[in-house]
Phi, psi and omega in degrees: 000137179284150183296324181297322175290322178306313184288340186263354182294145174266125187262153176283162190299315174304324180293316177303313180301315177305306180308309179306308181303313183292325176295320178294322179290322174299317180296321178295312179300320181293316178305314177302313180297317178300318178302313176299319176299316185288329180296319184264358182224077178299155179156228181080039186303331181269347178271320187303311179303317178294315183294302188289318175305312180290322181295312184291332173290320182284315184279329187233354179072017176288137174291128182301342182263000184278170183288327176307309182288326177305308183298322183291320179298318179297320178293321178298318185275312186269330181078336182212235184292137181267122179303147184290134176079012180236035176292144176244118186233168174275107182239039180251156171297155187300327184286354166299343177296336176293328179283317184278349183306312181303328183274331180293331176289354175270111187288336180276121184295320181299317176294318185295322181288323174300316180292319173305313179298323179296320179299315185293317180301316175297322178295318177303317177296319180296324182294322183286315181294313180297324179293324181294314180298322184296318179263002177056049181273125181264116178229152178287155178306322177299313175299321180298317184296319176296319178297326178288322178299315176302317186300339179262321197268342184288163191306311189284001171246307186299322182299313189279338174298312181294315183284345177088024187285138181286359176302333180294319176291323178298320177300317182296313185298319179295314177304313173309311181295320178294319179298316178290330176293315180297328178272355178087011178266074189294327185294312177295326178296318179292320177300312187289326178295316175299316180293333181294344186281009171294344163234083190296333187291343184255352180235007187301312182287333175292321176301313182299312181303312184296325173298315182291315177299316176304317181291320177299325180267356181063033178267078188289331175297323174300310178298315180296323178298317181295305183296313180301314182298316180296319180294316184293313178307312180296309182299322180291319178295326178295334179288335179275309178224101190302321178263027191292332180299317183288327171289329178290320185291320175299329181288318180293326177298314180297320183295316180304319181298334182278349178273091186231112345284163181239016174194164176300330174295318179289336176292326178297312181300317184293323179280321184237076185306331187284321184234356182303322183295315179296321182289328178299309185290326173300314177296321179291318176299316179292320176296321182297316181295313177303316179299312185297317179301311181293323177293324179291324183288331182271000181298121175078002181282171183284173184300326186298322179290319181296320183296322178292315181296326172297318179291325176291322178298320177297314180295315180291329179301332179278346188243353194274357179112357178283133184303133186198183178214148180306334180297342182275359186282002168300335177302343180270011181301308182303316173305321179300312179298317179302317174306301183305313182296320184287325174303310183287335176288323187271323186245009172075194185293340178297337178282346179299326179288332176289324177292317178297319178296318178301311182301315177302315181301312183287324183292323183262316191297318182295321178296314180303313182297318181295316180293320183291334183254005188299316181301336182263013178305141178264114182050240175258017186259162177289162178296148182302330189290345181280353178295337200252321193300304187293312177301322179293315171306318182283325178305307181299313185296321176298318180285335176298316187264002188304310183306307186291322188288327185260342187248008174295141185284346175229150180291123174049243192269011176294336183294314187295319177299318183292320177302319182293317182298323177291329177294319176292328176290000000 
């Protein structure tokens, strides 16, 4: 049985109950294992600001952007003297507290981080499964099992899992939004896309694309849901802290200054001070032109064309000069699945070996690159070389499959399903 059909099967009630019980037991066991890991491996630099900022805001009414909270965050992570240039601060929009709140209510940091890790691990599996459903990639159960292992252990997943970065949840929100857009549930899609803006630097261009495409397709509910959700989240938080937007802007500007380099262009400047700046602007200009061309091309087109353009937009967003870090590249997971799915759709099972080889290259190669450049790491950021492998692979891969991905008369693998249906008839 193929995985696509396996995921869509309807189970009888006793089976559902058994599955739910097994899942709950698994989550409890996983949380216990995570707790043991956290006890012996202190850290969680990306979880502490969100957890402690939300907790002190909820329990004491302290502004997450204030000096009191900033001091407590440094104490929690460093315990003593803060190394110069390595401050950890709350630099999320205030409505991110809605995401952190359930964990902020756990007073013990070790337990809170263990539960958070369990949530992120479950989210990584959900991202993989939902991405497969989104592009309708038909894989065998055996390959699916291996793919799920890759989805947790490759560098752009395991690294952020250990540090506790909320980018995993942002990626899940984006995948859910795209899946709901494809299914026509625009109200839910807009809400999840708005919620993904708790890390706005990785979804900014995608939000703009969805608004433009929604307008071109007259999907007014989608536009209203995005803008309405953002307005509600922003306004509700202003009732709690009226000037939180200004404090947030100051926080992200201060955080952006610590990201050196914070984009591929800045990496070029770092490596080649003489001509790096000119090369950086050339790169940004080329990407901007490509983005304008593709956004114009997708105007008024159907969902299959939009999904490919959305994947390209996510890739370009990480290269066009917006401050980011390679640890955010998990957001590119869906483009990766789209490339593999289209390979196998057009060239059949023989491309499965190309997919496996690519997974091995990304899974092992990125870890070798990270570990090999670790001593040269800049502050708390990844080495500049990590800005390039995955986005470059995806940029080439997306244009390789572009013709088939956007010009199929039916979305992705629907043609195969239709053919099978006719054969049965």
